[in-house]
N, C-alpha and C positions, 0 to 999 in steps of 0.2 A: 126831535130839537124846535122848540118853540122860537119864533119870528117867521119872516118873507126872507126867500134867498133867491139865488138865481142857480139854475141848471143848466151845463154846456156840455152835450155828448153828441154820437153817433151812432143809428141803427142800423144795419149793416145784414140782411139775411136774418137769423136767429137772434143776431148778438147784439146786446145793448149795453153801450160803455158811457157812464156821464161823469161829470164833475160836478159836487154840490155848492156852491159859495154860500156862506152864513156870514151877515154883516158881524156878529157878536161872538167872541170865544167864550164857550161854555166847558165847563168839567163834571165829572159827574158828583152829587151830591148824593146824600141820605135818601132822598125820594128823589128819582130823576136827574134833573142835572142844574146849573144855577152859574149864571156868568162868572168870568174868569174874574172879571175885576173886583167881585164879592169877595170870592175865593182869596184873592190876593190880599185885599183890605182887610180880613180876618187876621192876616199873618203879619200886618204893618206895611205891606210892600202896595205900591202904586204903580199904575201904567203909565206911558209918556201921554195918553191923550185919553179922553173918555172912554172909547171902547176900540178893543180891536180886532180885526176880524176872524174869525175861525178858519184853522187849518184849512185848505179844501179836504173833503172826504172824496173819494174815490171808488164809484161801483160798476162794478161789471158782471154781466148777468147775460141769462139764454131764456128766452121768451119760447111758451112751451107752441106745441104745433097745432094747438087751437086759437094760440092768443090769448087765453086767459089767465095764463100766468106767467110771470116772472118770478126766477130766483137766480139768486148770484150770493155775491161776495163783496165786503167794504173794507175799504183802508183809508186810513192816516198814518202820514208817513210822520217819524219823528222831526221835531223840529225845535228851535226857540224863539222867545216873543221878548226882547228886550224890557225890562223894566224901569221906571223914571230915572231912577238915581244913575243911567246912563252906562255903569258898569256889569250889572248883576242881569239875568236872564229866568223867565218863567222854561222849563223843558217840557216841552211837549211830547209825550212817551207815544213811539208807533202804538198802534193799535187797529184790531180787524174784527169781523165779523161776517154774519151771513144775514141777507135781507129778502123779502118776498112779496110781492103783490099781486094781488088777485081781483079780478072782475068780481063784481061784487051787484047784485040785483038793483040796489041804488048806490051809487057812488063806489068809492073804492078802498077796498081791505090793506092793509099793508101792515107788516110785520120786520123788526129788526132785532139781531139777539147778536150782541158781544161777543167775542171769543178771546178778547185779550188786548 
């Protein structure tokens, strides 16, 4: 997901739990994602402001014994984002998937998969 966000979480023993907060709501596109604002504009709808934040993404994972890998699941809970007309809302469906982050010789490798 492009953009700079904020991460808040805890690390206890081998368990890592955090939430990722992104400033711009995004939806799946033919290739990658696109801002929700663009998606809605294509259907003739508008948001009440310039952009709305993405719903929080909740991560839960376990760090490997040597600390070289973290694997876990992510989820976005179902919600509603009000439209500018004040009557209708865009439904954010619940979604979830798996993620993995590994140490690399230079930098960090990360992979994310969507399950639904």
